[in-house]
N, C-alpha and C positions, 0 to 999 in steps of 0.2 A: 697760797700756801700760807700756813701761819708759822710761828717760828719755831714750833715744834716739829714743822714737817707735815702737819695735817691738812687737808684740803678743807677749807671753809666752804660751808655751803651757805649761798646767799638767797635770800627769800625773794621770789619773783615780785617786782614791784607792782602794787594794786593801782588799778585805774583809778582817777580821781572821780569824784561825786560830780554829777552835772549840778550846776546851778539851779536851785529850784526857782528863782524868779530871775529874769532879766528883761532888758528893753528890745524888743524883736526887731524894732525899726532901726534902731542903732547897730544891732547885730547884722541886719540884712544889708544896710548901707556899707558895714566894713567888709561883708563877704566872709563874716567869720565862720570857722569850722569848731564844733565842740564834740570832743570825745570823752566818753566816761561812762559812768554807771550811777543806777539809780536802785536802792534797796527795794525789793517786793515788799517787806513789811510796811514800808511808808505808804503804799498804794491800796487802800483798804477797800475800795470797790472793786478793783481787779481780785485781789487775793480772796475776796468772798467766793470766787469761783473755782479757786484752787484746793488742792487737798493740804498743802503747807504753804507758809509764807516765807520760806527760807529762798535765799537765793538774790541774784541781782538781773536788771535788765542792762544790757549793754547797748550804748546809743552812739551813732556816728552821724551828727547833724550837720548839715551845711546852709548856712544863711545866704541869701543872695537877692538878684533881680531877675526879672524876666520882662523886659520892656519897662511899663511904669510899675509893675507889680513887685512887691517884696515878697520874697519866697523862703521858705523852710521846706528842705527836702532831707531825706536820710533813711537810715536802717537802724531798726529796733531787733534784739535778738534776746531770747531768755530759754532756760531750760528749766521747765515748769513740772511741779509734781502735782498731777491731777487725778481725779477720779473716774476711771472707766465706767461708761453709762451701760456698758451690756453686764459686766460683772460685778461692778460697784467695788473694784480693788483698785490700789493706788497704781499710778503708771508715770511715766515720764515722757513730757512732750517738748518737743525744741520748737519755739514760736519764732518766727521771721516776720517781720512786717515793714514794709517800704511805705514811707509816708511822702507826700508831695502836696503840700498847703500853701495857699496864698493868703496873706494878710489883707483883710477887707475891713472897710470902716461899718458898713451897714448892708442890708439884704439885696439892695438894688445892685450893689457892687459885687455882691457874691453871684446873683445871677447871670452877669455878664462874664463870668470866669471861664477860660479855655478849659475844655474838659478834662485835661491833664492834671488840673489843681482841684482840691477839696478848699472850700473856704474856711478860714480861721478869724472869726470875729474877734477884731482888736478894740476891747473894752476900756482899756487903761494902757499908760506907758510901759509900766511893767507887767508882764504875762507870766503865769505861773507854768513854767516849762514842765515840771513833773506831772501837772494835769494834763496837759496836752498829750504827754507821753501815756498815761494812763487811759485816757479816751482811746487813743490809736491802738493801744494794746487791747483793749476791750472790744474794739471793732473787728481786729485779726483773729480774735480766739474763736474756734469752731462752736457752732452751737451744742454739737454733740461730739464729745470725745471719747473714743474706743481705742482698745488695742489695735494695732496694726494687724495682728495675726488672731485667729479665732481664740475665743476665752474658752474653749470646750473642755480643755483640762480642768480648769477650775470649776466650771459648770457641770461636769460629769462627778467630779468629787462631791459636790453638793447634791446631787440628784441622788448619788448613793447613800449619803449622810442621811437624807430625808427619807429614803426607804427603810434603813436601819432604825431611825427613830419611829417611822410609823410601825414596824414590826413589832419593836419593842413595846409600845402604846396598846397594839392589839392583844399582845401577850399579856400584858398586865390587865387589861379589861376583861380577860376570859378569867384570871386569877380572882379578881376583885367582885365578880358578879354575883350577888348574894342569890339567885335563882339556879346557880350550877347545881345545888345541893339536890333542887327538887326534880332536876333533869336526872340525876344517878336515882332518886327514889322510885321514879315513874318507870325506869327499865326493870325494876324489882317486881 
């Protein structure tokens, strides 16, 4: 309550941005957990597949160890505006992605990973976490997105509009036909 007896509204706390770059080896050795968001408009490869680049990806990431392996597992989620491939209209799609990665130094180590892990090639001490997230989102996005329910209402409206346009065009063609006058003369 404020001094005037009014109820104060407090804006919900925003989640922090995840760090763009970090030391995966150090985080895995610490067993770090990172929770945060990353703006979609900073993921240009991913947003090229979307209708708009508005919104954020929410990430819960757990670094750790599995035997001698350093691992990164977690969940990514985002509410996306995409284009329905059936009717070409915007639609909402909730993307959920699970990741289970193991840090590897070379292809030989990647080939010997247990089946539950995908390899993440560690080329430098600091890795671009935002790029890893973008790659995982690209892999999780379905190739063809369509409305969950039939797009028939929209498609019926389009078909009706096409019929009306065709009827108008045919009517106009009859009016503009220069030989229509000859047809009338022939009848006389």
